N, C-alpha and C positions, 0 to 999 in steps of 0.2 A: 581477514575479518569475517565474523558470521553474519548473514544476510538471513534475520528470521522476521517473519511475520505471523503472529499468532492467528490473524484472520484467515490465512490460507492454510498454513501447515504448522505442526510442532517441530518439524525438522528444518535444517538449514536449506536455503533456497540454492538451486544449482543453475550455473550460467552455462548457456550452450546457444549456439545460432543466432546470437543477438539478441536473446531473451533469457530471462530467468524462470526457472521451471519449480513448482512446488508440488509435492505429492500430498494430496488431500484425500479425504475418505470419499469425495466423489470423483477422484481420478486426479490425472496431472492436469494441472493448471499452468499457463504461461503468463509471464508478466513483461510486458514491453514498455520501457520508458522513452520519453522524449530524449532526443539528443542532448548532450551536456551543453549548457548555455549559461551567459552571464545574467540572465533575467530573474532567476529564482523559479524558473518554471520546472516542475517535477511531475508533469502529467504522466499518466500511464494507463495502460488497458490490461485488464484482467480478462484472460481468455480461458474459459472453462473448456472441458472436453467437447461441449456442444459446438464450439466455435464462435459463439455470440460474444463480441467483445464487450467489456464493461468498462466505461470511460471513468476514469477517477481524476479529477483536476486537482493538483497540489502547487501550492505558491509557498515561497520562503521570502520574507521581506526584512530587511535590516532594521533593527529598532534598538538604537544606542549601541551598547557593546554586545547585545545579543541579537536575537531574530524571532520573528512571529512565523509561525507555519499556518496556513489555511488549508484544510483538506475538507473537500466538498463530496459529500456522500449522497449520490442521488438514489432515489427508491426505484428498484426495477419494477417494471409495469406489473409482473406477475407475483411479485413479493409479498407475503402475508404480513400482517403486523408483526408476527413473533420473527419472521425471517428479518424484515427490517431492523428490529430492536437488536436481533443478535448481530447483524452487520455493523450497527453502530456500537455495540459493545466491543466487537473486535477492533474497530477503528480507534476507540478510545483506549483500549489496552495497548495497542501498537504505538500510538503517539506518547503515551506515559512511557513506554519501554525506551522509545527515542528519546524523550526529554532526560530520562534517567542516564542513558548512555552518552548524551551530550554533555551534561552536567557533569559526569564524572571525568571527562576528558579536561575540565577546567577551562 
C-alpha cells in the first residue's frame, strides 16, 4: 500500500526505525504515530529537519456504518497567514484523498 501525504511530499513515505520519512523540499521529515490502539487515536508528530516536533492530534469515531475523522491543525507560533493557509489546504487535500481511498474500498 502506498502511504502518501501531499502536505509532506509528493513521493510515497518510507518506513524505518519506527517512523515514516518523507522527502520534502525542506529536507527529510519524520512522522511518528501513536501506538496502535482500539480508541481511534491516530495522533502523530511531524518532525522537520530542525527537530522541533509538530503535534498533530487525529481521532476516528464510529458513526453508523462509517466513521468521522477529526484532524486538529494547530497554527505554529512562527507561521504567517500564508503558511497556515497552505498547511490547511494540504490537510484538506490529504483528508479528501483519504475519503476517496476509503470509499473506493466499499
